[in-house]
Structures are given as C-alpha cells and as structure tokens.
N, C-alpha and C positions, 0 to 999 in steps of 0.2 A: 648376325654382323663379329664377325670375326677382327676385332677388335686385340691389336698391341699397346702393352699400358708400359709406362714407365717403371725403370728397373734398378733409375740409378738413386741413392738416399739421399733425405732433405740434408741442404749445403750446396748441393752442385748447383744448384739455383733455384729461388723462389718457386714456389708452389701457391705466391697468392697472386689472382690476374690483375690486383692491384699495383702489386709492388712489381711485378712483370711490366706494364704497363708505365707506370712510370718511369723504371730502369731504362727501356728499351726510345722510351720519349726524350728522354735526356740524352740518351746516344746519338739519334738520329738528329737529334738540335744541333749536339756538338760537331756535326760534321756538314754543317752550311755555311754559305761561303768562302769554299774551300780555294775558288777561281770562274772563270771562266766560263763558257759552254764546253763541252766535251762529248763528245762520244756514249754513248747508251752503253753500259758495264753489261755484257751478256752472261759474264761468269764471273766468282768470286771465289775466295782460300781466307778463311779463317780460321784459330785456337779453337780448341777444345775442353779445354780446364772448366774450374767451378768458376762462372758468371764471376766470383771475385777476383778474382787474377787476371781474367781475361777474356771476360764478358764485353765490357768496353769493347774491346780492340774487335771481335766476333760481330758484336753488334754491326762497327762500322764497314765491316764488310758486309755485311747482309744487307745495310742499308745503304750501304751502295750499290746493291745490286735491284734494288727496291726504289732507285731515284730514274721516276720515268711516269708521265701521264698516264694516270689510270692505275696505278701498284693496287690502289686497294679493290679496286675491282677486277682485276684484272682473272683471267679463272683458266688459267695453264698451267703447266705442273716445271715443279721445282726439284729440279736434279739434287740429291742431297747424299754426297761421295764423304763416306767414312773410310778410315784404314784399320792401323794395326793391324794388319795381316803380313805373313813374311812371304818372300816366293816364296814362288812352287804349290802357294792357296788358288784358287777360282774365286772370282767373284760369292759375293755375297748379297741375298739380297730377302729384303721384308716380303713374306708372304700372304700376311693379313690384308684388310681392307682396308682396313685404316688405322691410325695412333693415334695413341691420346695423350692431348695437350692442359694446361690449368689452362688455356683459349678457349680449349675445344677441339674435337677434334678433326685430323686432316685426312681427307680420301685417299688413298694410295690407286696410282697409276697404275691398274693390272692389264690393259694393255700394251701400256710403252714394258711395263717391266716384263711382259710375258715374253715379247720381241727379242728384248735385249738378250733375259739369260737362256733362248734359244740361240741367238747370236753368238754367248759368249761360254754359254757350258756351264752357270751358276749356279749357286743353291741355296738352300732355305741358311737365314741367317739366325740363327736359334741361339745363339751367346747376346750376353749384356754386354753392354761396353758405350760409353761414351762421347765415340767421337762422330754420332750419328743424333744419340738425345739430345747433348745439348744445345742443339742449335734448333730442333721442335719450334719449340714457345717461339722464336723467333722469326720462324717463316709464318707461322702464324701469325705475330703479331704483323708485321710488314709484307703478307699478301695472305692474307684474310678467306677471301677464296680459290685461292688454287692446288693446285692435288700434287700430289710428292710421289718422288720412286727413292725409294732406299733404299742402299747400294752399297758394299763395301770392296774395295779393290786390294789387291797387292801391290809390296814394294818390288813390281816389274814393267818392265817396256812393255807388256803385252796392257798394262793397264790405260799407255797409252793408246792403244790402239783402240780397247775399249771405248774413250773418249770419242774418239775418229766415228766406231760404227755406233754410239747415241746420236749423233748428229742425224745419219742417217735413217735410226731407229725414225727420231721422231719426225723428219720429215713427212717418211712416209704414212703416219697418221695424219699429216697435218695437226703435230701436238706445234703447238708458241711453248718453250722452253727455256727456263736460267737454271745455272747450274751454279749448287754449291761446293765446295769442295773444306775438310777437315785436317790441319796439321796443326801439333805443335814442334815448335822446333827447337835447339837444341836443351837435354835437357842433362846438366852440368854436377855433379856434386854425389855425396857417399851415398845418398839416395839410390843413385842412380849409378854407381861403378866406373864413374866418366870423372877423372879431374886433375886433365895434364899439365894444368897450368897451378896445381895448389888448390889456397883458399885466399878470400880476402877481395879487396876491391881489382888487384891485377889478374883476378880469371872472370873475375867480372865485365869487368871491360874489354877482354879479349872475347868471351862468346858474344859478346855485344859487336864487335869491329871486326873481327877474325875471323869465326865460328857462325857462327850465324849468320854477318853478310856476306861470308864466300854464298852460302845458301841463296840468299835472297839476289848475289846477281846469277846465279845460274837459271830458278824464275824468271829472272827479268830475261838473259837472254832467249830463250824459248828453246832451251836445246835440251831435250827432256833426257837425254841420254848424261849428261852433267850433274842434272837434276839426283838423277838417282845415283850416282858414283858421290857427289859429294855429301847427299840425304846418310845411302848408307856405310861408307868410308870412314865420312869424320863424325858420324853421332849428330847429325847438326838438324835431321825432321825423321818427328817417328811413326810417320803418316806418310812417308812420301807418293805409295800407288794412288793418294787424294789429289796429288797437286799432278800427277804426270795425266791422272783423267782428266783434271780442269783443263790442262794443256793440253791431251789432244781436241779436245772437244773444241777448246778456241780457237784451235788451229783448225781442222777442217771448215770450221765456219771460216777464217779470214781466205784459204785456201779459194770457198766454195764462191765466195764475193772477186776475187781476183778473176779468176776465171780464165778458161781456155789465150783472152786477149792478154793477160798479165805471161803468158807462157807459163803457166801451173800445169802442169799435164800427170801431177805426183801425189793428190790431196795428202798432205796432215807428214809427207813421209822423212825419215830421219836423217835426212840430208839440206833438208833448210827448207824447202816446198810444206806451204803451211804451218811452219814454225809461228806460236804466238809467244812474245814474251807479255808477261803481270805485271802490273805494278804495284811496287809497294806504297802502300799508303798511310799505314800505323804501326809503329812495331814497337814492342814493352818485352817485361821479364816480371818474372812472377815475384824477383827480387823488389823490383820497385814496388811493391804494397811488404816492403820488412817492417821493421821495429821504428819506430819514432828516433828511436838516438843514435839510426841512419850505420847500425850494423850490419856487416851481407850475409847472408845467412846462406849455411854449410853445403845447400840442395838450392837450384832454383831453375827454370826454365824459360824457355825463350818462346816469343808472340810475334805475328806478325799478319794482314792483312793485305790482300790482294784481289786485284782487277784486272779483267781486262776487257776491253774492250774493244 
C-alpha cells in the first residue's frame, strides 16, 4: 500500500492517541447545547495552525460536520480541501492509497480523486503542507470509517467551479460526501510584513473587528468574487481557494435542491443562483493564547470556523 506519512514536526498536534481523543472529546462536548434543532451541516471550514492555537476552533467545525446520527459508522467520503496555493496553479491531489494518522490510517477515495482530477486537470501533491495534515486526526476521530479525498485549491475563482464539479463527480459515483475546507485569516505583525495599524491593543482590535470581520462577512454573503477580493486585497485569508471550493460545493447542492421549480437554471453561477453563504460559528486569534500578563504579541493570526447547511 502506498501510504502518505505525516510530514509536520512534533508540536503541530499531539501524536499520542489518548491525548488526541481527549482533546477532541472535550472540544465536541463544548459544542453541545448551541440552540434548537438545525439543518445538517454538509460543509465546513476551519483554521490550520497548530492545535495549541487553533485546534479548538478547527475541531468545532469538524464536530459540526459530524453532528448527524450514525457519524461514527458513516462510510462516506470526506473531501478535505487545503490551500496555500497562489493563482495560476492547478489543484493538487494526494495520489497515495491512504494517509497515516496517530489514530489509524484513512483510505483515500481513489475513484473520486481520479474522476475529479480528470475534470480539473490537477497534479500530484508532492509538497509538505499543514493545511490538510492538521485536520487528518480530527477526520479520523469524528469519521472513523470514512474515506478521504485530499486536495488543495489555488486562490482563484476556478476553485469555486471545482467545488461545483465535486458535487457532480460525487453524484455520478453515488458517493455520500462531506466537505471540509482549511484556511487561517489575517496574518498580522512583523513576522508577516503586515502591520498597517501598528502594534498593540488597537492593532488586535482592528484585525478582529475590521479585517477579519470583512472576510467573515464576505463568506456569509455567499459571494465568491467578494471572498477572493477581500482575501487577496486585504490579506485577510491565506487559503481562499479552499473556502471557494467549499462555497462552490455548497452552492451547487443548494441549487440542485431548489431545482427548476425555484427558477434556478444556472446552478452555482456567479450571478447569484446557487450561492451559499456560510455561518461563522467560532472566532479567535493566536493572541488569545498570549502571555498571562495580557501583553499583545507582535505577530498573531486570526481563526474562524464556518459551516454550510
């Protein structure tokens, strides 16, 4: 078996199965009691920093995706969409048969991968990258019997189209699919060469209430062009392609459910038909894990968890 092994060094996430399970169990317990009955979550997105900083927010997104009866025995496929790809690159796919996690291996859905790769012109993912790997133990924990589609999408509008193609590919193979996207938000400070508001409490407040908020608003609007514009122009997300892929997938599902009777004849188009706004269910920054004296770090990153129902 061709097995893709972890590449991230220790510290990104625990390697001990007991610590992983305990952390994720606590995170899932913290999501209960968030209100009355809601529609099932079919897609989500969350941050991909080390678990110390963003693990709880990421786990909240994955737990929401797995919040349906029988998730522990579900044998569908989770499409895990990473990023860190600039405009001009094509999609990247893991070509192995399985990926290794501390909780056990996850089988890659090669049939779905090959069909989607043929439709999008993707290439093998030969690089080390955190945007997918940090989610793998979470996927194995919440979906222990599921398969995996590993892909990364570039920061361009074609990634929205790739999400729509994913719906049709899964349907043609009769796959039950859930989709998880991966992005951090604003990278602020001297470490990232981006500090338009200087440093200190005012800078942190600006990131929280202005820069990250504008990207969150764009995601909630369901407008892929606005999402890409704000991510790239305002430096408010590092992996917009992953979010666009999720939005395209969710929009295509919504358009298909509405059908011709609702006047939707251009499924998932950019003019509004088939748009699907996400819902931000959690937000934080790495500064929240800062020194006990309350000093604002010179560099920090924003994190959000989103769901699409």
